[in-house]
N, C-alpha and C positions, 0 to 999 in steps of 0.2 A: 613126350620125347623118349623117355626111357623109364626103367623101373627105379632109377636112382633119383634122389632129391638133388636140387642145385647144390646144397651144402656137401653132399657126398661126391658129386662131380667135381666140385672145387677141390676137395681133399684128394681125389684121385689125380687131378692135374698137377697139384703141388708136389706129388711124389715122382713126377717125371724126371726130376734131376737127382733122385735118390742114388747115393753112391753104390748101393747094393744092386748089382746087375740083375739078380733074380727078381727083386722087388720091382725094378723098372720094367722088366719084360712082362711080369704079371699085370702091371698097371696098363702097359701098352695093349696087351691082349684083351683086357677088360674093356678098355675104351673102344678098341676096334670092333669088339663084339656088339657094340651098341649101334653100329651101322652109320650110313651117310647122314642120317638126320641129326647126328650129334655135331656135324661140321660147323653150323653157325655158332654154337656154344663155344667150340674150340677156337674159332676165329675171334670171338669176343675176348676170350682168355688171353689170346696172343697179344691183342691190342693193349690189354691192361697190364700185361706182365712186363717187369723191368729186368727179368732174368733171361739173359741170352741163351742159356742152356735149355731152359723150359721152352722158350720161343722156337728154338731149333727142333726140339722134340715134337712140339705141336705141329710145326710145318711138315715134318715127316709123317706124322699121324694123319693129318688132313690129306696129304698126297696119297697115302695108302688107301684111305677111305674113298677118295675120289676115283682112284684107279680101279678099285674093287667095283665101284658103281659102273664104270665104263665097261669092264669085262662082263658084268651081269647084263648090261644093255646089249652088248654084242651077241651074247649067247641067246638072248630073247629074239633079237633081230634075225639071227641066223635061222631060227626055228619058225619064223613067220612065213606065210605062203608066198607073198609077193616080194619080200625083201626090198621094200621101197628104197630107192637110191638116195633121196634126200635125207631120209632118216639114218641110213648107214653112214653117210658123209657127216651128218650132224654128230653122231656118236663119236666118230673119229676126231672131229673138231673139239669135242669136250675133253679129250685127253690133254690138250694144251690149254683150252679155255673152258674150265669146268662150269662157269656161270652162264655160258652161252645158252640161250633158250632156243628151242626148235622153232618156236613161233617167229622169232626175229629173223632167222635164216629163211624161213618159208616166206615171210613178207618181202624180204629183199629179192628173193628169186621171183616172186609174183610180180614185183615192180619191173624187173627185167623182161619177163614174159609179156607184160602189158605194153612195154615200149615196142617190142617186136610185133605183137598182135595188131597194134594200131596201123602198122605199115603193111601188114600181111594180106595176101589175097589167096583164098583157097582154090580159085579156078586157074591158077598159073601152073606152068609145067614145073616138074621137080627142080631142075637147075635154076629156074627163076625164083622159086620159093627159097632155095638155099642162098641165092644172091641177096635176097632181102634180109634174111637172118644175118648173113655176113656183114651187110652194110650197117645194120643197127648195132650188132655186138662189137664189131671191130672199128667202125668209123664213128658212129654216133656215141656209143658208150665207151669206146676206146680200150676195149680189152686187148691185151697183147701177151706174147710169151715173155716170161721173166728170164731173159738171156743173161742179164748181169749177175743175178743171184739164183742160178738154175737149181742149185742143190740146197737152197734154204728150206728149213722145215715148214715155213709159212706157205710154201707152194702147195703143200698137201692139205692146208686148212682152208675150207671153202669160205669161211668168214673173212679171212685175210685176203683171199683172192678177190672177193666181192668189194672189199674196201680199197685195195690197191689197184684193182683192175689188171693185175699181173699174175700169171700162174704158169704151171708146167703143162705139158700136153694133156695129162689126164684130168686135171681140175678144169682146164679150159673146155675140154670135151664134155665134162660133166655139166658145166653151165649150159653149153650148147644142147646137150642131150635132154636136160630137164625142160628147157624151153621148147624144143622140138616135140617132146612127148605131150606137153600141154596143148600144142597146136595140132596134135593127132597125126604127126608125120612118122613114117616108118624108118626112123633113124636110131641106130644102136651103136654101142662101142665095139671096137675091134682091138684085140690084144696083140699088137705087133712087137717083135723084139726091139728094144730100145726106143720105141715110139708107140704112142697110143693115138688111134685115129677113130673116125666114125664111118659108118656105112649107111647109105640110103638104099634100102632094099625093099622093093615092091614087086608085084607080079610082073610089071612091065619093064622095070629099069633097076640097075644096080650101079652105084658109083660110090666113091670114097671121098671123105672130107678131112682135111688136116686143120684142126682148130688152132694148133700152135703156129700155123702159117696163115693166119687171117682167113681161114675157111677155104683154102685152096682145094679145088676138086681134082680128083685123079682116078685112074682106072685100075683094074685088076692087074693088067700088064705092068703098071708102074710098081705094084707090090712085088711082082716077080723080079723086076729089075733091082729093086731095093734089097731084096733077100739075096740075090745073086752078088750084089756089091758087098754085102756083109758075109758072103760065103756061108749062108744058112740054108739048110734044106727046107723047101716049102712044105708047110703042113696045112691041112684043111682049115684049122681054127685061125690061121693068119688071115683068112679071107672072109670069115663068117662072124655074125654078131656074138658077143660074149654076154654073160649074165651080170646082173648088178653085183653079185658076190665077187666076181672077178675084178670089177672096177674098184671096190672097196679094198680087196686084198692087194691089188697093185698100188693103190694109194698108200696103204700101210707099208708096203715094201719100199716105196720111195721115201717115206718118212724115216724108216729104219736106216736107209742109206744116208740120208741127210744127217741124222744124229751120229752115224759112224764117222762121217767126215769131220764132224765137230768134236769127236772124241767123247761123246756123251754115252759112256758104256752102259750105265743103268737104264737109260731110256731105250737104247738098242734092245736090251733084254726084255723090257716091258712091251715094246712093239712086237717082239717075237711071241710073247704070251698072247697078245691080241690076235696075231695071225694064226696061232695054234687053235684058238677058240673057233675062229671062222672056218678053219680047215677040218675041224672035228665034226663032220656031218654024219 
């Protein structure tokens, strides 16, 4: 686990409530330098400790180590060729739920795909294919927009959305997108102001899908009308597919807004750090 013995690690942890701030900071730095693999040991120490001061220090250390791991994973994901969407959303998810395994999220998404696949027919017209996906996701599985707690941080966490079947526009679109991709359909995300939607874009046909409104389909003209209503100048990218990176960045911005509304200043700053890593291409 590290170059230190268990006895030496015990001694280090016991110094976390040292009244000398310099000693305490040196101890924190030393423990942090051991990396994320030290977390299980620290969690054990927290359980066995009856000192609230040490417990608080351990909690902060564990969070710092976990957050460092999230940032490392985001940097690695940013540099991959395909920037797999589920992997990006899983990394974001581990910011709030560090113990969440990618395999668990993947298995849950595969189950949703399987439910759609059993009703799906490849030889149908695009609108009919979308109607089948809509029926399974929004009627059978009962996914819906979280209108009561629209600004909850949980809406940006895919695991929470899969458990509660409620999400914001971007997480519901992500579920839809991941299923459609497995089905081999040309469905992508579209970054609209104040709303995230999907586009079905093939050589023959283009139309849009609003996953937050139970998969309602609409046209390019509807986007023009929407932008006009908001008094926003139309830009090309409001009508075209966006990248997986854009989806994860927008999810992070939603998460930052949610923490801001809750007054969680530290978390807002940490979200900004994650965004900066992904924007540093």
